[in-house]
C-alpha positions in Angstrom: 0.0 0.0 0.0 1.4 3.4 -1.0 1.5 6.5 1.2 -1.9 8.3 1.3 -4.0 5.4 0.2 -7.1 4.5 2.3 -6.9 1.3 4.3 -9.7 -1.1 4.9 -11.3 -0.2 8.2 -9.6 3.1 8.4 -11.2 5.5 10.9 -10.8 8.9 12.5 -8.1 7.5 14.8 -5.4 9.3 12.8 -7.2 12.6 13.0 -5.2 13.7 16.1 -1.4 14.3 16.4 -1.0 11.2 18.5 -3.2 9.1 16.2 -1.3 10.3 13.1 2.0 9.4 14.8 0.8 5.9 15.6 -0.4 5.5 12.0 3.0 6.5 10.7 4.7 4.1 13.0 2.4 1.3 11.9 3.1 2.1 8.2 6.9 2.2 8.9 6.8 -1.2 10.6 5.1 -2.7 7.4 8.1 -1.8 5.2 10.6 -4.4 4.2 14.3 -3.7 4.6 14.6 -3.0 0.9 11.8 -0.5 1.0 13.3 1.3 3.9 16.7 1.5 2.1 14.9 2.8 -1.0 13.1 5.4 1.1 16.4 6.5 2.7 18.1 6.8 -0.7 15.2 8.9 -2.0 15.3 11.2 1.1 19.1 11.6 0.7 18.6 12.7 -3.0 15.9 15.2 -1.9 18.1 16.5 0.9 21.1 17.0 -1.5 18.8 18.8 -4.1 17.5 21.1 -1.4 21.0 21.8 -0.2 22.2 22.6 -3.7 19.2 24.8 -4.4 19.8 26.8 -1.2 23.4 27.6 -2.3 22.3 29.4 -5.5 21.2 33.0 -5.4 17.5 33.5 -6.0 18.3 35.4 -9.2 20.0 32.4 -10.7 17.0 30.1 -9.9 14.5 32.3 -11.7 13.9 31.7 -15.4 15.4 34.3 -17.7 12.4 34.3 -20.0 9.6 36.5 -18.9 6.4 34.7 -18.2 3.0 35.7 -19.4 1.7 38.5 -17.1 5.2 39.7 -16.0 5.8 43.4 -16.1 8.7 43.1 -18.5 6.5 41.3 -21.0 3.8 44.1 -20.7 6.2 47.0 -21.2 
């Protein structure tokens, strides 16, 4: 079962912080070792991408082409 899919018999028990925490723990316990390693690998990739994006100035991250509705395009 993938993250966010409804489970049979799911109820409102995960509607509180504590219930959500318990639901996350139950889902984590259902993962195989391979799935856990795959998740860890994916999280490392996301972490590295966010780190690299944070090192670039905001100006470099913006597209050089004006988008529809931008002031430069209207002038």
